[in-house]
Structure formats: structure tokens, C-alpha cells
C-alpha positions in Angstrom: 145.8 128.8 191.4 144.8 127.2 194.6 142.6 129.4 196.8 143.3 129.3 200.5 140.6 130.5 202.9 141.8 131.6 206.4 139.2 132.3 209.1 140.4 134.7 211.8 138.8 134.0 215.2 138.3 136.9 217.6 140.8 137.0 220.4 140.1 137.7 224.1 142.6 139.9 225.9 144.2 136.9 227.5 144.5 135.2 224.1 145.9 138.4 222.6 148.6 138.4 225.3 149.4 134.8 224.5 149.6 135.7 220.8 152.1 138.5 221.6 154.2 136.1 223.6 154.2 133.6 220.7 155.1 136.4 218.3 158.1 137.6 220.4 159.1 134.0 221.1 161.1 132.1 223.6 164.8 132.9 223.3 166.4 130.4 220.9 169.6 129.8 222.8 171.5 126.7 223.4 170.9 125.1 226.7 173.6 125.9 229.2 176.2 123.2 229.6 175.5 120.7 232.2 179.1 120.9 233.3 179.4 122.5 236.8 181.2 125.8 237.1 182.9 126.8 240.3 184.2 130.3 241.0 186.3 130.4 244.1 188.5 132.8 246.1 186.7 136.1 245.4 185.1 138.4 247.9 181.4 137.9 247.0 178.7 140.5 247.3 175.6 138.3 247.2 173.4 141.4 247.9 170.9 139.1 249.7 173.3 139.0 252.6 176.6 140.3 253.9 179.8 140.1 251.8 181.6 136.7 251.9 185.3 136.8 252.1 187.0 133.9 250.2 183.6 132.8 248.8 182.5 130.1 246.4 179.8 130.2 243.8 178.6 127.0 242.1 176.7 127.1 238.8 174.9 124.3 237.1 172.9 124.5 233.8 172.9 128.3 233.9 171.5 128.6 237.5 173.2 129.2 240.8 173.4 126.0 242.8 175.2 127.3 245.9 176.9 130.4 247.3 178.9 130.5 250.5 182.3 130.7 252.2 185.1 128.4 251.3 184.9 125.2 253.4 181.2 125.5 253.7 180.4 124.1 250.2 181.7 121.0 248.6 182.2 121.4 244.9 181.9 118.4 242.5 185.2 117.0 241.6 184.6 117.2 237.8 183.7 120.9 238.0 185.3 123.6 235.9 187.1 125.8 238.4 187.9 129.5 238.1 190.3 130.9 240.6 189.2 134.5 241.4 191.4 135.0 244.4 191.9 138.7 245.2 189.0 139.7 243.0 185.4 140.7 243.7 182.3 139.0 242.5 178.8 140.6 242.4 175.5 140.0 240.6 175.2 141.1 237.0 174.1 144.7 236.8 170.5 145.5 235.9 170.1 148.7 233.8 166.5 149.8 234.2 166.7 152.5 231.4 168.7 151.9 228.3 168.4 152.7 224.6 171.2 150.4 223.3 170.3 148.7 220.1 167.5 151.2 219.4 169.9 154.1 219.3 173.0 152.9 217.6 176.7 153.7 217.7 177.3 156.3 216.3 173.8 157.8 216.9 173.3 159.0 213.3 169.8 159.1 211.8 170.2 155.7 210.1 170.8 154.1 213.5 168.2 155.9 215.6 164.7 154.5 215.9 163.8 155.6 219.5 161.1 158.2 218.9 158.1 157.9 216.5 157.4 161.5 215.6 154.2 161.0 213.7 152.1 161.5 216.8 152.4 162.0 220.6 150.6 158.8 221.7 152.1 155.5 220.5 151.3 152.7 222.9 151.2 150.1 220.1 154.9 150.5 219.3 157.2 147.7 220.4 160.9 148.3 221.1 161.6 144.7 220.0 160.9 145.8 216.4 163.7 148.3 216.4 166.5 146.8 218.6 169.6 145.7 216.7 171.2 142.9 218.8 174.5 143.3 216.9 174.8 147.0 217.9 178.1 147.8 219.6 176.3 149.2 222.5 175.2 145.7 223.6 178.8 144.6 224.0 179.8 147.9 225.5 177.2 147.3 228.2 178.7 143.8 228.8 182.0 145.5 229.3 180.4 147.6 232.0 179.1 144.6 233.8 175.5 144.9 232.7 173.7 141.7 232.1 170.0 142.7 232.1 168.4 145.8 230.6 165.1 147.5 230.0 165.5 148.8 226.4 163.0 151.5 225.8 161.6 153.8 223.1 162.6 157.4 223.7 160.9 160.1 225.6 159.7 162.3 222.7 156.1 161.1 223.1 153.5 161.3 225.9 153.2 157.5 225.5 156.2 156.2 223.6 155.6 152.5 223.4 156.4 149.1 224.9 159.8 148.4 226.4 161.7 145.1 226.3 163.3 143.3 229.2 166.3 141.5 227.9 169.5 139.7 228.7 172.4 141.2 226.8 173.4 138.2 224.8 172.5 136.4 221.6 172.3 137.2 217.9 168.5 138.0 217.7 166.0 139.8 219.8 164.3 136.5 220.4 167.5 135.2 222.0 167.7 138.4 224.1 164.2 138.5 225.4 163.6 137.2 229.0 161.0 134.4 228.7 157.6 135.2 230.3 158.0 139.0 230.1 156.1 141.5 227.9 158.0 144.6 229.0 156.8 147.9 230.4 155.2 151.0 228.9 157.3 154.1 228.3 155.7 157.4 229.1 157.1 160.9 229.4 156.1 164.4 230.5 157.7 167.8 230.9 160.0 169.3 228.3 160.4 166.4 225.8 156.8 165.7 224.6 156.2 169.4 224.2 158.4 169.5 221.1 155.2 168.8 219.1 154.3 172.4 219.8 157.1 173.5 217.5 155.0 172.0 214.7 151.7 173.6 215.9 150.6 170.2 217.2 149.5 169.1 220.6 150.9 168.9 223.1 152.2 172.4 223.5 151.9 172.6 227.3 152.2 170.4 230.3 148.5 170.6 230.7 148.0 168.9 227.3 150.6 166.3 228.0 148.7 165.3 231.1 145.3 165.5 229.3 146.5 163.2 226.5 147.6 160.6 229.0 144.3 160.8 230.9 142.4 160.5 227.7 144.2 157.4 226.6 143.7 155.6 229.9 140.1 156.6 230.0 139.7 155.0 226.5 141.6 151.9 227.7 139.1 151.6 230.6 136.2 151.6 228.2 138.0 149.2 225.8 138.5 146.8 228.7 134.9 147.1 229.7 133.7 146.2 226.2 136.0 143.2 226.1 134.9 142.1 229.6 131.3 142.3 228.5 132.0 140.4 225.3 133.9 137.6 227.2 131.1 137.3 229.7 128.5 137.0 227.0 130.5 134.3 225.2 131.0 132.4 228.5 127.3 132.6 229.1 126.7 130.8 225.7 125.7 133.8 223.7 125.8 133.2 219.9 125.1 136.9 219.0 128.0 138.5 221.0 130.2 140.6 218.7 133.8 141.1 219.5 134.9 144.8 219.8 137.3 146.1 217.1 140.9 145.4 218.1 143.1 148.3 219.0 146.7 147.3 219.6 147.6 150.4 221.5 144.6 150.1 223.9 145.4 146.4 224.4 148.8 147.4 225.7 147.3 150.1 228.0 144.8 147.6 229.3 147.8 145.5 230.3 149.0 148.5 232.3 145.6 148.9 234.0 145.7 145.2 234.8 149.1 145.5 236.4 150.8 143.3 233.8 152.9 146.2 232.4 154.7 148.7 234.6 154.7 152.3 233.4 158.4 153.4 233.1 158.0 157.2 233.2 160.5 159.8 232.1 160.1 162.9 234.3 162.5 165.4 235.9 161.0 168.3 237.7 159.2 167.9 241.1 155.9 169.3 239.7 156.1 166.9 236.7 156.8 164.0 239.1 153.7 164.8 241.1 151.7 164.9 237.8 152.9 161.4 237.2 151.8 160.4 240.7 148.4 162.1 240.3 147.6 160.2 237.1 148.9 156.9 238.5 146.7 157.4 241.6 143.7 158.1 239.4 144.1 155.0 237.1 145.7 152.7 239.7 148.6 151.5 237.7 152.2 150.8 238.8 154.8 153.3 237.9 158.6 153.8 238.2 160.0 157.3 238.1 162.9 157.6 235.6 165.6 160.2 235.8 163.8 162.0 238.7 166.2 164.9 238.8 164.1 166.6 241.5 162.6 163.4 243.0 164.5 164.3 246.2 162.2 167.3 246.6 159.2 165.0 246.9 160.8 162.0 248.5 158.2 161.7 251.2 155.3 161.7 248.7 157.0 158.9 246.7 157.9 156.9 249.8 154.4 156.9 251.2 153.1 155.6 247.8 155.9 153.1 247.5 156.8 154.5 244.1 160.4 153.7 243.2 162.9 155.9 241.4 165.6 155.0 238.9 168.2 157.8 238.7 170.3 158.8 235.8 173.3 160.3 237.6 175.1 163.0 235.7 178.0 165.3 236.6 176.0 168.4 235.5 172.7 169.2 233.9 174.3 169.6 230.5 171.9 171.6 228.3 168.6 170.3 229.8 166.9 173.0 231.9 164.7 170.4 233.6 167.9 168.9 235.1 169.3 172.2 236.4 168.6 171.2 240.0 170.6 168.0 239.8 171.9 167.2 243.3 174.6 164.8 244.1 172.8 164.0 247.4 169.6 162.9 245.6 170.2 159.2 245.9 171.1 159.5 249.6 168.0 161.7 250.3 165.7 159.2 248.6 167.4 156.2 250.4 166.9 157.9 253.7 163.2 158.6 253.0 162.6 154.9 252.2 162.3 155.2 248.5 163.6 152.2 246.5 166.3 153.6 244.2 168.0 152.1 241.1 170.7 153.6 239.0 170.5 153.6 235.2 172.6 154.7 232.2 170.0 156.1 229.8 172.6 155.0 227.3 173.6 156.9 225.2 173.4 159.7 227.8 175.8 157.9 230.0 177.9 155.1 228.6 177.0 151.7 229.9 180.6 150.9 230.5 180.7 153.5 233.3 177.6 152.6 235.3 179.7 151.6 238.3 181.1 155.1 238.3 177.5 156.5 238.5 176.9 154.5 241.6 180.2 155.7 243.0 179.0 159.3 242.6 175.9 158.4 244.6 178.1 157.0 247.4 180.1 160.2 247.3 176.8 162.0 247.7 176.0 160.1 250.9 174.3 157.0 249.7 175.3 153.8 251.6 177.5 151.4 249.7 175.0 148.6 250.4 172.3 150.9 249.0 174.3 151.7 245.9 175.0 148.0 245.3 171.2 147.3 245.6 170.6 150.2 243.2 172.7 148.4 240.6 171.1 145.0 241.1 168.1 143.8 243.1 166.3 147.2 243.2 166.3 147.5 239.4 165.4 143.8 239.0 162.3 144.4 241.2 161.3 147.5 239.2 161.1 145.1 236.2 159.3 142.3 238.0 162.5 140.2 237.7 163.5 140.0 241.3 162.9 136.2 241.3 165.4 135.7 238.6 168.2 138.2 238.8 169.7 140.9 241.1 171.2 138.7 243.9 173.4 135.7 244.1 171.1 133.0 245.5 170.4 129.4 244.9 168.0 129.0 242.0 168.6 132.4 240.4 170.1 132.9 237.0 173.9 132.7 237.0 174.5 136.3 236.0 177.6 137.7 237.7 180.5 140.1 237.2 184.1 139.6 238.3 185.8 142.9 239.2 189.5 143.7 239.8 188.8 145.5 243.1 186.1 147.1 245.2 182.9 147.9 243.2 183.2 151.7 243.6 187.0 152.0 243.5 188.3 154.5 240.9 190.8 151.9 239.6 188.4 149.0 239.5 187.8 147.3 236.2 185.2 144.8 235.0 187.3 141.7 234.2 184.6 139.2 233.2 180.8 139.3 232.7 178.7 136.1 232.7 175.1 135.5 231.8 173.4 132.3 232.8 176.8 130.6 233.3 178.2 131.7 229.9 180.9 134.3 229.6 180.0 137.3 227.4 182.9 139.6 228.2 186.6 138.9 229.1 188.9 141.9 229.4 191.9 139.6 228.6 190.5 139.1 225.1 191.7 142.0 222.8 188.5 141.9 220.9 186.5 142.4 224.1 188.9 145.0 225.5 188.0 147.3 222.6 184.5 147.5 224.0 185.8 148.5 227.4 188.2 151.2 226.1 187.4 152.2 222.5 185.2 154.8 220.8 182.4 154.3 218.3 184.5 152.1 216.1 185.0 149.5 218.9 184.2 146.6 216.5 186.9 147.7 214.0 184.4 147.4 211.2 184.8 150.8 209.6 187.5 151.2 206.9 190.7 153.0 207.8 191.9 155.6 205.3 195.3 157.3 204.9 196.3 160.3 202.9 197.2 158.3 199.9 193.8 156.6 199.5 191.8 159.7 200.4 193.6 162.5 198.7 194.8 161.0 195.5 192.3 162.7 193.1 191.7 166.4 193.7 
């Protein structure tokens, strides 16, 4: 047998990051058609400016080439034209907090991979290794107008793992991943991580939840120092420098400390939110507050630190005590205080197909319509460092857009079409797509149907 010798070279942190990008890959998708697409006649909400009555959007090779009022733009004569007269067009919705594909439909044990229960600190985990691109939830999200999502591990751990920034298209996770992104870091505090206490394991209290987080970031600081010292020695020509032992979890936390990963932090109560703020202040990392049921109570603290909040808007607190002070005015209070607000589904807590309804509830609670539109689009994009690609309809951005039957927050409004980079991913006129907008768990029609004869024949 032929013996093969493989020599592993030590990796610097930058090289490790490059290796991660190579492992996750560039989406293997066909290049968008060079044919120009023109959508005309709709009322356009570009988000970057005021609404445009009787607007025109021109798309070429998956990018927006022009947006403006009819008569101000000349479309190529050979363009494919979509007449959207009487309809509304807005940017694709950005869902900053989703578990689609990592929690399946239905959410039975075989389909659920969101929480690793073997220990409370799991920064080495990657959502990409558990996301099922063929999960019905992906198509359901398209039916709700969602084009970009932050798919995350669950909130059962103090540090739950690395999130994935994706476009909701494709047959593989490689096709879904947004090139050049490495995702965020999921963290949680409050009620959820304390479940380890039921097994007589840490954490049992909020004190230990915070202590575990601080311990890991202190270890990451030391890990970074060791690698910095090693890289300096190598750069100085040292032949004796020894690379530190690799730790995949600490590598990811160093990326947090370096500002390359944003902490996406599950937290509800005002006191828990301030614990998040305190630890972020100590270790100087960027953080987004997720859920933030009582964020309105500390709005001024968040505003002065420029910490954004992505709200999961529910009708009632359900069975979660931490959400007992849910307030329909929360989005409006945060907006007035100057806090950047996004709106998320936390799917499967709220169905992705109803995210426009969540924003409508925020408007009913006093948020401005413009603020609610931004909360669905550019604000969420910026919370994922994607504001240069998605979130508004502007020249040079990805051609991700949604065609609606009426005003964005109208109770009768339906998502008619969803487009990602100039390719249609949902069309309500298609019966197969319509199921994802209106059906239950069996939206794909894949499960066998039984009648009395086939089920009850042998007793």
C-alpha cells in the first residue's frame, strides 16, 4: 500500500479565517441571466428615499441598475418587462433571527438541531452544519417576503455557536451562504441557559451565566495574545517559535473581540439586557439585543451606546415569564429614543409568512410606518453588516425585492412575488408556491395521505 505523508502547517488567525471561508465555500449558483429585467408601474418603497408612485426598477445580472419614477429612466428595448401597475414593491425582508432549516417542520426531535445540550459554552459550533436547505421553512419564509436571514443556533446555551447569514435560495448551504460573511455569535442569558440547573450543572443562576461568558472572553483574550506573540516571533524570523494549540471555540470568540463577528444576544428582561451591555462594555465587542421584551425600559442606555435591538413581536407572552411585560408600544419607544430597531420572526416562534403582520403590530403601537419599513429591511441588514448589499433598492445593490398586492401593513395585503438577485423564488399564482403561503406543516405535500380503508383494515 502506498504511504502518503501529510504535513500540517500551523495557521495564523487570519489563515484560520481564510480556511473557514474556504470550507464554507462561495455559493455555487448559476450566474444571473444577463437579460435585463424591468419592473414598472408599482408604487416603490426604496427605503433609501421617499416612496415613488408609478416607479421603475431595472435589474441586470442580479443587481439593481436603476430605480426611479416612470419617465425618468429609459429601459433597454430588449428587456423582460413585468407590469406591476397597482401593486407595491419593496426590498426583500431581512430576518435577523431565524431558526428555519435548523428547526424543521414539524419541529419533532429528528428535525431539531438548534441546541447542543452537552455543555453551556459552545462557540465552536456552526449553524451551517445543521441547516437543511430543503426544509419547508425556507420556502415559507419566501412566501412571507423574506430574502435574507440570520439562521442561528438556539438559546439554550450561554454561548450557542456561530450563526449563518444566508439568502433563502439554493439546494445546498453553500448556495445559501452570502459570500464574504462568517456569521455572528449566538449568546443567551436569563431563563433559557439556566435549564442546566435542572441537571445539577452550571449555570443554575444568572450570576453563573454571566460568569461563564466573562470566563470565555477572558480565555479568548489570552488566546489572542498567544497567537499575536507567535505571529510576531515568526515575522521577526524566529525559528524556535511554537504555535499555540488550536481551539476552534476560542478562535471564533477572538473574531468577536476583533469585531469580525457580531454577538447576536438572546435576552428579555431589562436587568438581563443590562448584563449584556455590561459584558459588552468590558470586552469591547459589538452586540445586537434579540427579543428585548423589556428593552423599552432601558431605551436610553441602549441609545447612548448605539446598541440596536431586534424585536420578536408577539401578541402575548405565552408561557414565558421573561416576556410577561411585553408592550405593544416597545418599538415606538425605542424608535423615539433613537435606538435602531429591527423586527424578526424567531421562526418557529412566529411564522416567517407573517412577518409583515409583526411590523403592522408595531405601527399600531405607535411606530412610524417608515420606521417599521426600515425595521424589516435596512436596519436588519446593518445589524448583520450587510447594509452595502441588501435592505434598500439602490443602484449596485442585490436585486432582492418583494411585490405586494397592497400597502405593506394592510390587513388584506398578500406577498405576490419574492425575488432574490433577479431570480423569482416565490410566485403566489403557482399552486405549488401557494401552499407555502397558506398551508400547514405538510406544505410540500410529501407525506402520505391515509383513509379509513388503508389505516383500519387490520384490527
